[in-house]
C-alpha positions in Angstrom: 166.6 -29.6 8.3 166.0 -26.4 6.1 166.1 -22.8 5.6 164.9 -20.2 3.2 165.4 -20.8 -0.5 167.7 -18.0 -1.2 171.0 -19.4 -1.4 171.7 -19.4 -5.0 170.7 -15.9 -5.4 172.9 -15.0 -2.1 175.6 -16.7 -3.4 175.5 -15.4 -6.8 175.6 -11.8 -5.4 178.2 -12.3 -3.2 199.7 -29.3 -4.1 198.8 -32.4 -5.8 201.6 -33.4 -2.8 202.6 -36.7 -3.0 199.7 -38.4 -1.0 199.2 -41.0 -2.9 198.9 -39.9 -6.5 200.2 -40.5 -9.3 199.7 -40.2 -13.2 199.3 -43.2 -15.1 202.5 -43.6 -17.6 202.1 -45.2 -21.1 202.8 -48.6 -19.5 200.1 -48.8 -17.1 196.9 -48.8 -18.9 196.2 -52.5 -19.5 194.1 -53.2 -16.7 191.7 -49.8 -17.3 191.1 -50.6 -20.9 188.1 -52.0 -22.1 189.2 -55.5 -23.9 188.1 -56.1 -27.6 187.8 -54.2 -31.0 183.9 -53.7 -30.4 184.7 -50.5 -28.3 186.2 -48.6 -31.0 185.9 -46.1 -32.1 184.9 -44.2 -29.2 182.0 -41.5 -28.9 184.2 -39.2 -27.3 187.5 -38.9 -25.7 188.7 -36.4 -23.0 191.9 -34.9 -22.4 193.0 -33.2 -18.8 194.1 -33.4 -15.5 191.4 -36.3 -14.6 190.6 -37.2 -10.8 189.2 -40.7 -11.1 188.1 -40.8 -7.2 189.7 -44.9 -7.6 192.3 -44.8 -4.7 193.2 -41.0 -5.4 194.3 -41.9 -8.7 195.0 -39.2 -11.8 195.1 -39.9 -15.0 195.4 -38.0 -18.1 192.3 -39.4 -20.8 189.7 -41.3 -20.9 187.4 -42.6 -24.0 183.4 -43.3 -23.7 181.2 -45.1 -25.9 177.6 -46.0 -25.2 177.2 -44.0 -22.7 180.3 -45.4 -20.6 183.8 -45.5 -20.0 185.4 -47.8 -22.2 189.0 -46.7 -21.5 190.6 -44.7 -18.8 194.3 -43.9 -18.8 196.9 -42.2 -20.6 196.8 -40.1 -23.3 198.5 -42.2 -25.7 196.1 -45.6 -24.9 193.1 -43.0 -25.4 194.1 -42.3 -28.8 193.5 -45.3 -30.0 189.8 -45.0 -29.6 189.5 -42.1 -31.8 188.1 -42.4 -35.4 188.7 -38.6 -37.1 185.2 -37.0 -37.9 183.2 -39.6 -35.8 184.8 -39.2 -32.2 184.2 -36.0 -30.1 187.6 -35.0 -28.7 187.4 -32.6 -25.7 191.0 -31.4 -24.5 190.8 -29.9 -20.7 194.2 -29.7 -20.3 195.6 -26.8 -18.4 191.8 -25.3 -18.3 190.8 -27.2 -14.4 189.9 -30.5 -13.3 188.2 -33.2 -14.9 186.3 -35.7 -12.2 183.4 -37.7 -11.7 180.1 -36.5 -11.2 179.2 -35.3 -7.6 176.2 -36.7 -4.9 174.5 -35.0 -2.4 173.9 -37.7 0.1 170.8 -35.8 2.0 168.7 -32.9 0.7 165.3 -31.6 0.7 165.6 -30.1 -3.1 161.7 -32.0 -3.4 159.8 -30.4 -0.7 161.7 -27.0 -1.1 160.8 -26.6 -4.9 157.4 -28.0 -4.1 156.5 -25.1 -1.4 158.0 -22.8 -3.7 155.7 -24.0 -6.5 152.4 -22.9 -4.2 153.2 -21.1 -1.5 156.0 -18.8 -0.4 159.7 -19.3 0.5 160.7 -16.9 3.3 164.6 -15.6 3.3 166.8 -16.3 5.9 167.0 -12.5 6.9 163.4 -11.8 6.8 162.2 -10.6 10.8 159.5 -11.0 12.3 157.7 -7.7 11.2 158.2 -8.2 7.8 156.8 -11.6 8.2 153.3 -10.6 9.6 153.3 -7.1 7.5 154.4 -8.3 4.2 154.8 -12.0 3.9 151.8 -13.5 5.7 149.6 -11.0 3.7 151.4 -11.6 0.2 151.2 -15.4 0.7 147.3 -15.0 1.5 146.7 -13.1 -1.6 148.2 -15.6 -3.6 146.2 -18.2 -1.9 142.9 -16.5 -2.3 143.8 -16.0 -5.8 144.2 -19.5 -6.8 141.3 -20.8 -4.2 144.4 -22.7 -2.7 143.1 -24.9 0.4 146.0 -24.0 2.6 148.4 -20.7 3.0 151.9 -22.6 3.4 155.4 -20.7 3.6 158.8 -22.0 5.0 162.1 -20.6 5.8 161.9 -18.3 8.7 165.1 -18.4 10.8 164.6 -19.7 14.4 167.1 -17.2 16.1 165.8 -14.1 14.5 161.6 -15.1 15.7 162.2 -16.8 19.0 162.3 -13.5 21.0 159.4 -12.4 19.4 157.4 -15.5 18.1 154.3 -14.8 16.0 150.8 -16.5 17.7 148.1 -17.6 16.2 145.9 -15.3 17.2 148.5 -13.0 15.1 147.8 -15.2 12.0 144.2 -15.2 12.6 143.8 -11.4 12.2 145.1 -11.9 8.9 143.9 -14.7 7.6 141.2 -17.1 10.2 139.1 -18.8 7.4 142.1 -20.8 5.7 144.7 -23.2 7.0 148.0 -21.2 8.0 151.3 -23.5 7.9 154.6 -21.7 7.9 157.3 -23.6 8.3 161.1 -22.6 9.5 164.2 -22.5 7.9 165.3 -26.4 9.2 161.3 -27.7 9.1 161.9 -28.6 12.5 159.4 -25.8 13.8 156.4 -24.5 12.5 153.8 -21.6 13.1 150.4 -22.1 12.2 147.1 -20.6 12.7 143.7 -21.6 15.0 141.6 -22.8 12.1 144.5 -25.7 11.3 144.9 -26.8 15.1 141.1 -27.1 15.0 141.1 -29.1 11.8 144.3 -31.6 13.7 142.4 -32.1 17.1 144.6 -29.7 19.1 142.1 -27.5 20.2 138.0 -26.7 19.8 136.6 -23.8 17.9 135.2 -22.5 21.1 139.4 -22.3 22.6 139.3 -25.7 24.7 142.3 -27.2 24.9 142.3 -31.3 23.3 146.1 -31.4 23.3 148.9 -29.8 24.9 152.6 -29.5 25.9 154.4 -33.2 24.9 150.5 -35.1 24.1 151.6 -35.4 20.7 154.7 -38.0 20.8 158.1 -36.9 19.7 157.0 -32.9 19.8 155.8 -30.0 22.0 152.7 -28.4 21.4 154.0 -24.6 23.0 151.4 -23.4 25.4 150.8 -19.5 26.3 149.9 -17.7 29.3 146.3 -18.5 28.7 146.7 -21.9 29.0 146.0 -23.0 24.9 148.4 -23.2 22.1 150.2 -20.4 21.0 150.2 -21.7 17.4 154.2 -22.4 17.5 154.9 -26.3 17.2 158.2 -27.9 17.8 159.6 -31.2 16.0 156.8 -34.3 15.5 154.2 -32.0 16.3 154.2 -30.0 13.6 154.6 -33.2 11.0 151.6 -34.0 12.9 149.6 -30.7 12.6 150.7 -30.7 8.7 149.5 -34.4 7.7 145.8 -32.5 8.3 146.3 -30.2 5.5 144.7 -31.1 2.0 148.0 -32.6 1.0 146.5 -34.5 -1.9 145.3 -31.1 -3.6 148.1 -29.0 -2.7 150.2 -30.9 -4.6 149.5 -32.9 -7.4 151.7 -35.2 -9.7 151.7 -32.4 -12.9 153.2 -30.2 -10.4 155.7 -32.8 -9.1 156.6 -33.4 -12.8 157.1 -29.7 -13.5 159.2 -29.1 -10.2 161.3 -32.3 -10.9 162.5 -30.8 -13.9 163.4 -27.2 -12.5 165.0 -29.4 -9.5 167.0 -30.8 -12.3 168.3 -27.8 -13.7 169.9 -26.9 -10.2 171.3 -30.3 -9.6 173.2 -30.3 -12.9 174.0 -26.5 -12.8 176.0 -27.3 -9.2 177.8 -30.7 -10.5 175.2 -33.1 -8.9 174.0 -36.6 -10.9 173.1 -38.6 -7.8 170.9 -37.3 -5.2 169.3 -39.0 -2.1 165.9 -36.7 -1.3 165.7 -36.3 3.0 162.0 -36.8 3.2 160.2 -37.9 0.0 156.5 -38.6 1.1 156.7 -34.6 3.0 153.0 -34.6 1.8 152.1 -38.2 2.9 151.3 -39.3 -0.8 153.7 -41.0 -3.4 153.0 -38.4 -5.8 156.8 -37.5 -6.1 157.3 -41.4 -6.8 154.9 -41.4 -9.8 156.3 -38.0 -11.1 159.8 -39.3 -11.1 158.7 -42.9 -12.8 157.1 -40.7 -15.7 160.3 -38.4 -16.0 162.7 -41.1 -16.4 160.2 -42.7 -18.7 159.9 -39.5 -21.0 164.0 -39.9 -21.3 164.7 -36.5 -20.0 165.8 -37.3 -16.8 169.4 -36.9 -16.4 170.3 -37.8 -12.6 169.9 -40.7 -10.3 167.3 -39.8 -7.9 166.8 -41.8 -4.3 163.6 -41.7 -2.4 163.2 -41.8 1.5 159.8 -42.8 2.7 159.4 -40.9 6.1 158.1 -42.4 9.3 157.3 -40.3 12.2 156.9 -41.2 16.0 153.0 -40.7 16.1 152.4 -42.6 12.7 151.2 -46.0 12.5 154.3 -48.0 12.2 153.4 -51.1 10.6 151.1 -49.2 8.1 153.6 -46.7 6.9 156.5 -49.8 6.5 154.0 -51.6 4.2 153.5 -48.4 2.3 157.3 -47.8 2.0 157.7 -51.6 1.0 154.9 -51.1 -1.1 156.9 -47.9 -2.8 159.5 -50.2 -4.3 157.3 -50.6 -7.0 158.8 -47.3 -8.7 162.0 -48.6 -8.7 164.5 -48.2 -12.1 167.8 -47.8 -13.4 167.5 -43.9 -12.1 164.7 -43.5 -9.6 165.8 -45.9 -6.5 163.1 -45.7 -3.4 164.9 -47.7 -0.8 165.1 -45.7 2.0 163.1 -45.3 5.3 163.7 -41.5 6.9 163.5 -41.1 10.8 164.0 -38.2 13.0 165.9 -39.7 16.2 165.9 -36.3 17.6 165.4 -32.5 16.7 168.7 -30.2 16.2 171.3 -29.4 19.0 171.4 -25.4 18.3 167.6 -25.2 18.6 167.7 -27.0 22.0 165.8 -30.1 20.6 168.9 -32.5 19.9 169.3 -35.4 21.8 172.5 -35.0 24.1 174.1 -36.4 27.1 175.2 -34.2 29.3 172.3 -32.0 29.5 171.8 -28.7 28.1 172.8 -26.0 30.4 169.4 -25.6 31.6 168.7 -28.6 32.5 166.5 -30.4 29.6 168.1 -33.2 27.2 166.2 -32.5 24.0 163.4 -34.1 22.4 164.1 -38.0 21.8 161.3 -39.5 19.1 162.1 -43.3 19.5 163.0 -46.0 22.1 165.9 -48.2 21.3 163.7 -51.3 21.2 161.7 -49.1 18.7 164.1 -48.5 16.2 165.9 -51.9 16.4 162.5 -53.4 15.6 162.2 -50.8 12.7 165.8 -51.2 11.4 165.4 -55.3 11.7 161.8 -55.4 9.5 163.1 -52.7 7.1 166.2 -54.7 6.6 164.2 -57.9 6.1 162.3 -55.5 2.9 165.1 -55.0 1.2 164.7 -50.9 2.7 167.9 -49.2 3.8 167.5 -47.2 7.4 168.6 -43.3 7.3 168.2 -41.8 10.2 168.6 -38.0 11.4 170.6 -38.1 14.7 172.7 -34.9 15.9 173.1 -35.1 19.9 175.6 -37.6 20.7 172.9 -39.5 22.8 170.5 -40.2 19.6 173.9 -41.1 17.7 174.5 -44.0 20.1 171.0 -45.1 20.4 170.7 -45.4 16.7 174.2 -47.1 16.6 172.8 -49.7 19.3 169.8 -50.2 17.1 171.5 -50.8 13.7 173.8 -53.2 15.2 171.4 -55.2 17.3 168.3 -55.3 14.7 170.1 -54.7 11.2 171.8 -56.3 8.4 175.8 -54.7 7.8 175.1 -55.5 3.8 172.0 -52.8 4.0 174.3 -49.8 4.8 172.1 -48.2 7.0 173.0 -44.9 7.5 173.1 -42.0 10.1 172.8 -38.8 8.9 174.3 -35.0 10.2 175.5 -36.0 13.6 176.6 -33.1 15.4 178.5 -35.0 18.2 179.5 -38.5 18.6 180.6 -40.4 21.7 184.1 -41.6 21.0 183.8 -45.6 21.3 180.9 -45.2 18.7 183.2 -44.5 15.9 184.8 -47.7 15.7 181.4 -49.4 16.3 180.3 -47.9 13.0 183.3 -48.8 11.3 182.8 -52.2 12.4 179.2 -52.7 11.9 179.1 -51.0 8.4 177.1 -48.4 9.6 177.2 -45.4 6.7 177.4 -41.4 7.5 176.1 -38.8 5.6 178.0 -35.6 6.8 176.8 -32.0 6.4 180.3 -30.5 5.8 178.5 -27.3 5.3 177.7 -27.0 8.6 181.4 -27.3 10.0 181.6 -23.5 10.7 179.7 -21.0 12.8 179.8 -17.4 12.9 180.9 -15.3 16.0 177.7 -14.4 17.3 176.7 -18.2 17.0 179.9 -19.4 18.2 179.2 -17.2 21.5 175.6 -18.1 21.7 176.3 -21.9 22.2 178.0 -21.1 25.0 175.4 -20.1 27.0 173.1 -23.4 25.8 175.4 -26.3 25.4 177.7 -28.1 27.8 181.2 -27.8 27.8 183.1 -29.0 24.5 179.6 -29.0 22.8 179.5 -25.4 22.8 182.9 -25.4 20.7 182.5 -29.0 18.5 180.5 -28.6 15.4 180.1 -31.4 13.3 182.8 -34.3 13.1 184.3 -35.2 9.5 188.0 -36.3 10.3 187.3 -39.0 12.6 185.1 -40.7 10.3 187.8 -40.8 7.9 190.4 -41.7 10.4 188.1 -44.8 11.9 187.2 -46.2 8.4 183.5 -45.2 8.7 182.2 -45.2 4.9 181.3 -41.2 4.1 178.8 -39.3 1.7 178.3 -35.7 2.3 175.4 -33.5 2.1 174.3 -30.3 1.7 170.5 -30.5 3.3 169.6 -28.1 0.9 167.3 -25.6 1.6 168.7 -26.1 5.1 171.1 -23.1 6.0 170.3 -20.5 3.5 173.1 -18.9 4.4 175.4 -21.3 3.6 176.6 -22.7 -0.1 174.6 -25.6 -1.8 177.2 -26.4 -4.6 180.0 -29.1 -3.9 183.2 -27.1 -4.0 181.2 -23.9 -1.8 180.8 -26.7 0.5 184.3 -28.3 -0.3 186.2 -25.3 1.0 184.5 -24.8 4.1 185.2 -28.5 4.8 189.2 -27.7 4.4 188.9 -24.2 6.2 186.2 -24.2 9.0 185.2 -21.4 7.5 182.2 -20.3 5.2 184.1 -17.5 2.7 181.6 -14.8 2.9 181.4 -14.9 6.5 185.1 -14.8 7.8 185.6 -15.4 11.2 187.5 -18.0 13.4 188.0 -21.6 11.9 185.8 -23.7 13.6 186.8 -27.0 15.0 190.4 -27.5 13.1 190.8 -30.9 14.3 187.9 -32.4 12.1 189.0 -30.4 9.0 189.4 -32.5 5.9 191.8 -32.8 2.7 190.9 -32.0 -0.8 190.8 -36.0 -1.9 188.7 -36.6 1.2 186.3 -34.4 0.5 185.9 -35.3 -3.1 186.0 -39.2 -2.5 182.9 -38.6 0.0 181.4 -36.4 -2.9 181.8 -38.7 -5.4 182.3 -42.2 -4.8 181.3 -42.1 -1.3 177.7 -41.3 -2.0 177.4 -43.8 -5.0 178.4 -46.4 -2.3 175.5 -44.6 0.2 173.1 -45.3 -2.8 174.1 -48.6 -3.9 175.4 -47.7 -7.0 179.6 -47.8 -6.8 179.3 -50.3 -9.6 177.7 -48.5 -12.2 178.8 -44.5 -10.8 180.7 -42.3 -8.6 184.0 -42.9 -10.3 185.8 -42.5 -13.6 185.9 -46.6 -14.2 185.7 -48.6 -17.4 182.5 -50.2 -17.6 181.0 -47.2 -15.5 178.5 -44.9 -16.8 180.1 -41.5 -18.1 178.8 -39.4 -15.4 181.5 -36.4 -14.7 182.1 -32.7 -14.7 184.7 -30.4 -16.7 185.2 -28.1 -13.6 186.8 -24.5 -14.0 189.2 -24.5 -11.4 191.8 -27.3 -10.6 190.7 -27.9 -6.4 192.9 -30.3 -5.9 195.8 -27.4 -6.1 194.7 -24.0 -6.3 194.7 -21.7 -3.1 192.3 -23.4 -0.8 190.4 -20.3 -0.4 189.3 -20.1 -3.8 188.0 -23.6 -4.1 184.5 -22.1 -3.5 184.8 -20.0 -6.9 185.0 -23.5 -9.0 182.0 -24.6 -10.8 180.8 -27.1 -13.4 181.7 -25.6 -16.9 180.2 -29.1 -18.2 178.1 -31.7 -16.5 178.0 -35.0 -18.3 175.7 -37.9 -17.4 175.7 -41.0 -19.4 178.3 -39.6 -21.7 175.8 -36.9 -22.7 176.3 -32.9 -22.1 173.2 -32.1 -20.1 174.7 -28.9 -18.7 177.2 -26.0 -20.1 178.0 -22.7 -18.3 
């Protein structure tokens, strides 16, 4: 789900209690100390308040050698690893918090930055008039100057556009000879011109309609009063039409490599050292897979990247399953192409999430797959060493995915559900019992006053005042990671501490308003755990990363605030003073 790529600029403008914590004492370090004198001296020793993400433990120091933690414990124990003049010492005492590098369990940096490289990002606040009079003409001009084969944009906001949705005829008046595709902020909808509809076989040049309404499975071709497509596409109809763009020439391996370097800058500056991309085959090719492989081999890659191969309901399933399995040839220590992504439904807020009971106007949303199909895909994927990663927001959609995972999946494959706006109460226990993972968008756990009022006119009963559960996952023992869905919700934070504050307060710090669904707010420790070892477990990295523990890679942050004890409304002001990956400083503020 996407929104405009304006979040970072927007944000720039704009007690440790007795809960199972302890500070390691002088005699409690033997289990954490690396054995053997070969680990001395260390390359680096760090002192400070250190949250390990190992059972909420706080320690005083750690030592790093060869890119890995060789000692974790108290300050006295760490001193044995110091060789003056050879060991770097960082004393971060009373300066903030030291913690493991964070993970983002689902986002779309790859596609968002790609579009920015050859297209236009539309700001969250841009309205229809600006879109038609300024944004589209400038994007067309850019495309003509570069001889591009498509006019491409992303980020228009559905709630702003829906009462005055631009039409293909309006786009044709600006450009009728180059295919034009503008995705919305969630990337679940698009606006296109006539030539692209013709290219995709939706209509003929003479206006003859070839596909309409729900003819493309899992989507909707919105029809006008004249009986022809308006150019507004929803869900899988949008991805289907997008597949007819000249994707091979639109986004090359060279562009992808340069884009990865820019993505890395953002990730490291925000404190992320693990990232699972939510739609890696966005351009219906393996360009990003190739680029990531080359990026790692160059020695310049300083994070772990997980890839998901998306399969849409209109595709040849067996063909795509084979391609997803073939992508495992790109696997390495930092490149993990081990997931298949499906869309179960759309988004509840826009009326395309699959819910029960139905929306107040009588419809139930858009559902892309039968339970039998997902069960079969899960069985085949798990058999080939691929983990499922399914977008499901409505409770009916979530229930269908849970059933499929139980009936077709292997518990050890950690099949994952993403987003989950609503969940039927019995499904919590079923997820826990079957090792079904959840990656939750805790930044969604708020709503402006205007949004909250609008939900009452769209959604039935409790759905109108409930958002995205979080605490219930922890309470039921479900493995949880957190995500930002970047660049979705461009009016929300992307960094770990901005979203952490929302998860604790139910309020976005620059919006204000009343806290949203406070019963589902989490603790500081739960948030940090989901951001670190929780994400590592989701990505099968917990034996290597995600916590500060001997033998693991030394991925850690020096944070400018102690987010475990500072006033809760100040957590969003915290940021990495430095990010370390495998013992080396890769970002410094």
